[in-house]
C-alpha positions in Angstrom: -10.2 -5.9 -74.4 -7.8 -7.1 -71.7 -5.9 -10.3 -72.3 -5.5 -13.2 -69.9 -1.8 -12.5 -69.4 -2.5 -8.9 -68.3 -5.3 -10.0 -66.0 -3.1 -12.6 -64.4 -0.4 -10.1 -63.7 -2.9 -7.8 -61.9 -4.1 -10.6 -59.8 -0.6 -11.5 -58.8 0.1 -7.9 -57.8 -3.0 -7.5 -55.6 -2.4 -10.9 -53.9 1.2 -9.9 -53.2 0.3 -6.6 -51.6 -2.4 -8.1 -49.4 0.0 -10.8 -48.2 2.6 -8.1 -47.3 0.0 -6.1 -45.3 -1.2 -9.2 -43.5 2.4 -10.2 -42.6 3.1 -6.7 -41.2 -0.2 -6.7 -39.3 0.3 -10.1 -37.7 3.8 -9.4 -36.4 3.5 -9.9 -32.6 4.6 -7.3 -30.1 8.1 -7.8 -28.5 6.4 -8.3 -25.1 4.6 -11.4 -26.4 7.9 -13.1 -27.3 9.9 -15.1 -24.8 13.4 -13.6 -24.7 14.9 -17.1 -24.4 13.0 -19.2 -26.9 12.1 -16.4 -29.3 8.6 -17.9 -29.6 5.1 -16.5 -28.8 4.5 -17.4 -25.1 2.1 -20.1 -24.3 2.3 -19.8 -20.5 4.0 -16.5 -19.6 5.3 -16.1 -16.0 6.9 -13.1 -14.1 10.1 -14.0 -12.3 11.5 -12.4 -9.1 13.5 -9.7 -11.0 10.3 -8.6 -12.8 10.8 -9.9 -16.4 8.4 -12.2 -18.2 9.4 -15.5 -19.8 7.8 -18.7 -21.1 7.4 -21.0 -18.1 9.2 -23.9 -19.9 12.2 -21.6 -20.5 12.4 -20.7 -16.8 12.2 -24.4 -15.9 15.0 -25.3 -18.2 17.2 -22.4 -17.0 16.7 -23.5 -13.4 17.5 -27.1 -14.2 20.7 -26.1 -16.0 21.5 -23.4 -13.3 21.8 -20.7 -16.0 20.7 -17.1 -16.1 21.1 -15.5 -19.5 22.3 -11.9 -20.1 19.3 -9.9 -21.2 19.3 -7.0 -23.7 19.7 -4.4 -20.9 22.8 -6.2 -19.5 21.1 -7.7 -16.5 20.5 -11.3 -15.5 17.1 -12.5 -14.4 16.3 -14.0 -11.0 14.3 -17.2 -11.4 13.8 -18.0 -7.7 10.1 -17.1 -7.8 7.6 -17.5 -10.6 4.2 -15.9 -10.9 1.7 -16.6 -13.7 1.3 -13.5 -15.9 -2.4 -14.0 -16.6 -2.9 -10.5 -18.0 -0.2 -11.0 -20.7 -1.6 -14.4 -21.5 -5.0 -12.9 -22.1 -3.5 -10.1 -24.2 -1.7 -12.7 -26.4 -4.9 -14.6 -26.9 -6.8 -11.4 -27.7 -4.1 -10.4 -30.2 -4.3 -13.9 -31.9 -8.0 -13.6 -32.3 -8.0 -10.1 -33.6 -5.2 -10.8 -36.2 -6.2 -14.4 -37.1 -2.9 -15.7 -35.9 -2.6 -19.2 -34.5 -2.8 -19.5 -30.7 0.6 -20.4 -29.1 1.1 -24.1 -28.3 2.9 -25.8 -25.5 6.6 -25.3 -26.1 8.7 -28.5 -26.7 11.0 -29.0 -23.7 13.8 -30.5 -25.7 13.8 -27.6 -28.2 14.0 -25.1 -25.3 16.8 -27.1 -23.7 18.8 -27.0 -27.0 18.2 -23.3 -27.2 19.4 -22.6 -23.7 22.5 -24.8 -24.2 23.3 -22.7 -27.3 22.9 -19.5 -25.2 25.2 -21.0 -22.5 27.8 -21.8 -25.1 27.7 -18.3 -26.6 27.7 -16.7 -23.2 30.8 -18.6 -22.1 32.5 -17.5 -25.3 31.6 -13.9 -24.7 32.8 -14.0 -21.1 36.1 -15.4 -22.2 36.6 -12.6 -24.7 35.9 -9.9 -22.1 38.0 -11.1 -19.2 39.8 -7.9 -19.0 36.6 -5.8 -18.7 35.2 -8.3 -16.2 38.4 -7.9 -14.1 38.0 -4.1 -14.2 34.4 -4.4 -13.0 35.4 -6.8 -10.2 38.1 -4.3 -9.2 35.7 -1.4 -9.2 33.1 -3.4 -7.3 35.7 -4.2 -4.6 36.6 -0.6 -4.4 33.0 0.3 -4.0 32.6 -2.2 -1.2 35.6 -0.8 0.7 36.0 2.8 -0.6 39.2 4.6 0.4 38.9 7.8 2.5 39.0 10.1 -0.5 36.0 8.4 -2.1 34.1 8.7 1.2 34.9 12.4 1.3 33.6 12.7 -2.3 30.4 11.0 -1.3 29.9 13.4 1.6 30.2 16.3 -0.9 27.2 14.9 -2.7 25.1 14.3 0.3 21.8 16.3 0.6 22.5 19.8 1.9 21.4 20.5 5.4 18.2 22.4 4.5 15.1 21.7 6.6 12.7 19.3 5.1 9.4 20.7 4.0 6.6 18.2 4.1 4.0 18.3 1.4 1.6 15.5 1.9 -2.2 15.0 2.2 -3.4 13.2 5.3 -6.0 10.6 5.2 -7.2 11.2 8.8 -10.4 12.7 7.5 -11.1 9.9 5.1 -12.7 6.6 5.9 -12.2 3.3 4.1 -14.4 0.6 5.7 -14.1 -3.1 5.7 -15.0 -5.0 2.5 -18.5 -6.0 3.5 -21.3 -6.3 0.9 -23.4 -3.3 2.2 -20.4 -1.0 2.3 -19.5 1.0 -0.8 -15.9 1.9 -1.5 -14.8 5.3 -0.4 -12.2 7.7 -1.9 -8.7 8.0 -0.4 -5.2 9.3 -1.1 -3.8 8.1 -4.4 -0.5 10.1 -4.5 2.5 9.5 -2.3 3.3 11.9 0.6 6.7 12.5 -1.0 5.3 13.8 -4.3 4.6 17.5 -4.9 4.0 19.1 -8.3 5.3 22.4 -7.0 8.9 23.3 -8.0 9.2 25.2 -4.7 8.7 22.0 -2.8 12.1 20.6 -3.9 13.7 18.6 -1.2 17.2 18.9 0.1 18.6 16.4 -2.4 17.6 18.5 -5.4 20.7 20.5 -5.8 20.3 23.3 -8.4 21.3 21.9 -11.7 23.2 23.5 -14.6 21.0 26.1 -16.2 22.1 24.9 -19.6 19.9 21.8 -19.0 16.6 23.1 -20.4 13.8 20.7 -19.5 12.0 21.6 -22.8 15.0 20.8 -25.0 16.8 17.6 -25.8 17.1 16.7 -22.1 13.6 15.5 -22.4 14.6 12.9 -24.9 14.5 9.3 -23.6 17.7 8.3 -25.4 19.5 11.3 -23.8 18.5 10.3 -20.3 19.2 6.6 -20.8 22.7 7.4 -22.0 23.5 10.0 -19.3 22.2 7.8 -16.5 24.8 5.2 -17.4 27.6 7.6 -17.4 30.7 6.8 -15.3 31.0 10.4 -14.4 29.1 10.6 -11.1 28.5 14.4 -11.4 27.1 14.0 -14.9 24.9 11.1 -13.7 23.7 13.2 -10.8 22.8 16.2 -13.0 20.9 13.9 -15.3 18.8 12.2 -12.6 18.0 15.6 -11.1 16.9 16.8 -14.5 14.8 13.7 -15.0 13.1 14.2 -11.7 12.3 17.8 -12.6 10.9 17.2 -16.1 8.7 14.4 -14.9 7.2 16.3 -11.9 4.3 17.8 -13.8 4.4 16.7 -17.5 2.1 13.7 -17.7 2.7 13.0 -21.4 6.5 13.1 -20.8 6.2 10.6 -18.0 4.5 8.1 -20.4 7.0 8.7 -23.3 10.0 8.4 -21.0 8.9 5.2 -19.3 10.7 2.7 -21.6 12.5 -0.5 -20.7 15.9 1.1 -21.6 15.4 4.1 -19.3 14.0 2.0 -16.4 17.0 -0.3 -16.7 19.3 2.7 -16.4 17.3 4.1 -13.5 17.4 0.8 -11.7 21.2 1.0 -11.6 20.9 4.5 -10.1 18.8 3.1 -7.2 21.9 1.1 -6.2 24.2 4.1 -6.2 26.2 4.9 -3.0 25.9 8.6 -3.7 23.0 10.1 -1.8 22.0 12.7 -4.5 22.0 10.1 -7.2 20.0 7.5 -5.3 17.5 9.9 -3.8 16.7 11.7 -7.1 16.5 8.4 -8.9 13.8 7.1 -6.6 12.0 10.4 -6.7 12.0 10.3 -10.5 10.6 6.8 -10.3 7.8 8.1 -8.1 6.9 10.7 -10.7 6.9 8.0 -13.5 4.7 5.7 -11.4 2.0 8.3 -11.1 0.7 7.5 -14.6 -1.5 4.4 -14.7 0.0 3.4 -18.0 3.4 3.1 -16.4 2.7 1.2 -13.2 2.7 -2.3 -14.8 5.7 -1.5 -17.0 7.7 -0.4 -13.9 7.1 -3.6 -12.0 7.8 -5.8 -15.0 11.1 -4.0 -15.6 12.5 -5.7 -12.4 12.8 -2.4 -10.5 10.9 -3.6 -7.4 13.8 -5.6 -5.8 16.3 -2.7 -5.7 13.4 -0.4 -4.6 12.8 -2.7 -1.6 16.6 -2.7 -0.9 16.4 1.1 -0.8 13.5 1.0 1.7 15.5 -1.4 3.8 18.8 0.5 4.0 18.9 3.5 1.6 19.4 7.1 2.6 16.7 8.6 4.8 15.1 10.7 2.0 15.5 7.8 -0.4 13.5 5.6 1.9 10.7 8.2 1.9 10.5 8.0 -1.9 10.8 4.2 -1.9 7.8 3.9 0.4 5.9 6.4 -1.9 6.9 4.4 -5.0 5.7 1.1 -3.6 2.4 2.7 -2.5 1.9 4.2 -6.0 2.7 0.9 -7.8 0.4 -1.0 -5.4 -2.6 1.0 -6.7 -2.5 -1.1 -9.9 -4.5 -4.3 -9.4 -2.1 -6.5 -11.4 0.9 -5.4 -9.3 -0.4 -6.3 -5.9 0.4 -10.0 -5.9 3.8 -9.5 -7.6 4.9 -6.8 -5.1 4.0 -9.1 -2.2 5.8 -12.1 -3.7 8.9 -10.0 -4.3 9.2 -9.4 -0.6 7.9 -5.9 0.1 5.6 -6.7 3.0 8.2 -7.2 5.7 10.2 -4.0 4.9 6.9 -2.0 4.7 5.9 -3.3 8.2 9.3 -2.3 9.5 8.9 1.2 7.9 5.9 1.9 10.0 8.3 2.6 12.8 10.4 5.0 10.7 11.4 8.4 12.1 10.0 10.0 8.9 6.3 10.7 8.9 6.2 10.5 5.1 7.7 7.0 5.2 5.2 5.8 7.8 2.2 7.2 6.0 3.0 5.8 2.6 4.1 2.5 4.0 0.8 2.1 5.8 -1.1 3.0 2.6 1.0 0.6 0.5 0.1 -2.2 3.0 -3.5 -1.3 2.8 -3.6 -1.7 -1.0 -1.5 -4.8 -0.9 -3.7 -6.4 1.8 -6.6 -6.2 -0.6 -5.2 -9.4 -2.1 -5.9 -12.6 -0.1 -2.4 -14.0 -0.8 -0.8 -10.9 0.8 -3.2 -11.1 3.8 -1.9 -14.7 4.5 1.7 -13.5 4.2 1.1 -10.6 6.6 -0.5 -12.9 9.2 2.6 -15.2 9.0 4.9 -12.2 9.4 3.1 -11.3 12.7 1.7 -8.1 11.3 -1.4 -8.2 13.5 0.5 -7.6 16.8 2.6 -4.9 15.1 -0.5 -3.1 13.8 -2.5 -3.4 17.1 0.4 -1.8 19.0 0.2 1.2 16.6 -3.5 2.0 17.3 -2.4 4.5 20.0 -0.1 6.4 17.6 -0.8 9.1 15.0 -0.8 6.4 12.4 -4.0 4.8 13.8 -6.3 5.9 11.0 -4.2 4.2 8.3 -3.3 1.1 10.4 -7.1 0.5 10.9 -7.5 0.3 7.1 -5.0 -2.6 7.0 -6.7 -4.3 10.0 -10.1 -4.0 8.2 -8.7 -5.9 5.3 -7.1 -8.6 7.5 -10.4 -9.0 9.5 -12.2 -9.8 6.2 -10.1 -13.0 5.8 -10.3 -16.2 7.8 -6.6 -16.2 8.7 -6.6 -12.6 9.6 -9.7 -12.8 11.7 -8.3 -15.8 13.7 -5.0 -14.1 14.3 -6.8 -10.9 15.4 -9.0 -12.7 17.9 -6.0 -14.5 19.3 -4.1 -11.2 19.6 -6.8 -9.6 21.8 -7.9 -7.3 18.9 -11.4 -7.0 20.2 -10.4 -5.4 23.4 -7.9 -3.1 21.7 -10.5 -1.9 19.2 -13.1 -1.3 21.8 -10.6 0.6 23.9 -9.7 2.7 20.8 -13.4 3.2 20.0 -14.1 4.3 23.6 -11.4 6.9 23.2 -12.7 8.1 19.8 -16.2 8.4 21.2 -14.8 11.0 23.6 -12.6 12.7 21.0 -15.3 12.6 18.3 -12.9 11.5 15.5 -15.5 10.2 13.1 -13.3 8.6 10.5 -11.4 6.5 13.1 -14.6 5.6 14.9 -16.1 4.4 11.6 -13.1 2.2 10.8 -13.0 0.8 14.3 -16.7 -0.2 14.0 -16.1 -1.6 10.6 -13.2 -3.8 11.8 -15.2 -5.1 14.8 -18.1 -5.8 12.5 -15.9 -8.0 10.3 -14.6 -9.8 13.3 -18.2 -10.5 14.6 -19.2 -12.4 11.4 -19.3 -16.1 11.9 -17.3 -16.0 15.1 -18.6 -17.6 18.3 -15.7 -16.2 20.2 -16.6 -12.6 19.5 -19.5 -12.5 21.9 -17.4 -13.5 24.9 -14.5 -11.2 24.0 -16.9 -8.3 23.4 -18.5 -8.9 26.8 -15.2 -9.0 28.5 -14.3 -5.6 26.9 -17.7 -4.1 27.9 -18.3 -3.5 24.3 -22.1 -3.2 24.4 -21.9 0.2 26.3 -19.4 1.5 23.7 -21.6 0.4 20.8 -24.7 2.1 22.3 -22.8 5.4 22.3 -22.0 4.9 18.6 -25.6 3.9 17.9 -26.7 7.2 19.4 -24.0 9.6 18.2 -22.1 8.0 15.3 -22.4 8.5 11.6 -25.1 6.7 9.6 -22.7 3.9 8.5 -21.3 3.5 12.0 -24.7 3.5 13.6 -26.0 0.8 11.3 -23.1 -1.5 12.0 -23.2 -0.8 15.8 -27.0 -1.6 15.8 -26.4 -5.0 14.0 -23.6 -5.9 16.5 -25.8 -5.0 19.5 -28.6 -7.2 18.1 -26.1 -10.1 17.6 -24.8 -9.7 21.1 -28.3 -9.9 22.6 -29.3 -13.0 20.6 -29.7 -16.2 22.5 -28.0 -19.3 21.3 -30.0 -21.8 19.3 -32.4 -23.9 21.4 -32.8 -21.2 24.1 -29.4 -21.7 25.5 -26.9 -19.0 26.2 -23.3 -19.6 26.8 -21.6 -18.6 30.0 -18.6 -17.0 28.2 -16.8 -16.1 31.4 -16.6 -19.7 32.4 -15.7 -20.7 28.8 -12.8 -18.2 28.6 -11.5 -18.9 32.1 -12.0 -22.7 32.2 -12.1 -23.7 28.6 -15.4 -25.4 29.1 -18.7 -24.1 27.9 -21.6 -24.1 30.3 -25.2 -23.3 29.6 -27.9 -21.6 31.6 -31.6 -21.2 30.9 -32.9 -17.7 31.4 -36.3 -16.2 30.9 -35.0 -12.9 29.5 -32.5 -11.9 26.9 -28.9 -11.7 27.9 -27.7 -8.2 28.9 -24.1 -7.0 28.3 
C-alpha cells in the first residue's frame, strides 16, 4: 500500500512536468514581441523601413527623436506608420489557442523609460566605437567620390556586352475586366517578365561563377550566404550573390528556407551596391525569393522595399528590370498592397512605364494594376496625375496592361471623376473604334469594361459618349464582340437611349458648350 508521502511526491512530479510543458508552449513567437519594449504587442504597426513595432514605442521614439539600432545593424524609419492588422489578429489567435492573456495597452511612461535606457546604452556604444565609425565615414566618403582606379574596377564588374534575351509571357491575350458585380475574375500573369526557370536564360549580369561553388553543397546554407553577402571582398560578395540567384531559380523549398530576416538584411545592403553585377544579381535573387507566397510578406516586413524603389529609380538598367519584377511579385500579396503604396512605389512605377526596357514597362504596369486594387492606392494615383499618363499610353504596345489599371481607377469615385475630366471617354471610344477594326478581343473587352464603369452613376457620361459618337462603336461591339463585351455594350446602349425622368431629355451639346442644361420634349427616344 502506497503511503501519503510517496503519493505526494508523485503529484508534485506530474504538476512540475505539466507546468514546464505549458511554459514552453505559451512562449510567444519573436514576431509577436516589440523589439523596443520587449512586450507582446497590443497595437502593432509597420513603419516605413518595413519593421513592425508597438505603436506606443514608435510614438515615444518619434517624440525623443531616437531610432534604435536593430539586431541586423539597421535603424528603422518612423516617418510613416501603418497598422499591422494581420499580425494583431495572429497575436490574438495565438493567445486564444494557448490560453495566454491578451496584450494590454502599454504604459507610456514605461516605454519612455525603456527608450531612454536604450538611448543611454546606444550613446555608450557609439563612444566606444568611434574609430570604427570614422572608418565607415571615410569609406562612405570614398564611395561617394570614388577615385579613378575604383571607377575602373567597377567597369570590370559591369555586365558583359552580351545581347539580352527576353523571356517573358505577354498578357495581350488575357482580359481582366473592371470590378463589377457581374464580372468574374480572370486569370493573368503572376510571374515577372525578368524571371526564367531555365539556366540557359541567364542574363548578361550572370558571370560564370567558380565551379567549386556547388549549389547542392554548403552554398545552399542560409548562414553561408548571409556571411558571404556581408563580405568586404567585392569579388567574394559578387560570387555569392550570383550563386544565391542560381540556387533559388528553381528550388521552391530552398527559397522558403533561405528567406530569413538575416539573409534579407544582407541582401538589402547588396541592393545599394555600386557594382553592377552585385546589385543586379541581388535584385534578381530577390525576385526568385518573392515567387513563393510564404515569402512575400516576410520580404516587405524586412524593410527591403525602400532600397528596391531606389533601384527602380536610379539603379543599373538590368537592375531596374528586376526591381519592377520584384515589386510586381510582392504586390500579388493582398497584405502588401497598402504598404508598398505608402512606401512610395507608385510614382517610380508610373515613371517606369516610359522605360526603354520592355520588361520594365510590362512588370511596372502589372504592379500598378495589383496595387490599384486598393482604394487608398487609387486615390494616390489620381493625386499623382496617373490618369493623364495612362491615357497617353493607350496608343502604345502597353495598352492592354494600361487598360487594366484604368479599369480599377474607373471603379472608384475619385478615379472616375479624374477620367471624365481628362477626356477618357473620347480616348477609350477612339481606342475601341481601332480595336473593332483590328479585332483585338482582349483590348476591346477591357475598353468596354472601362467605359461601363465610367457610365455608372454619371450624368456626364451620356453627353461625352454622344460627343465621341460612341453609340455607333458600341453597336459594332454588340454585333461582333465577345459575350462579355456584347452584354456590357448592350447595357450602355440602353442607358444612352433612356429619357431623363419626367420625359425630359437633356441637350448635352448646349450643356457642354454653355454650361447650362436645356430641356426639350420629344415624342420619340433620343438617337445617338
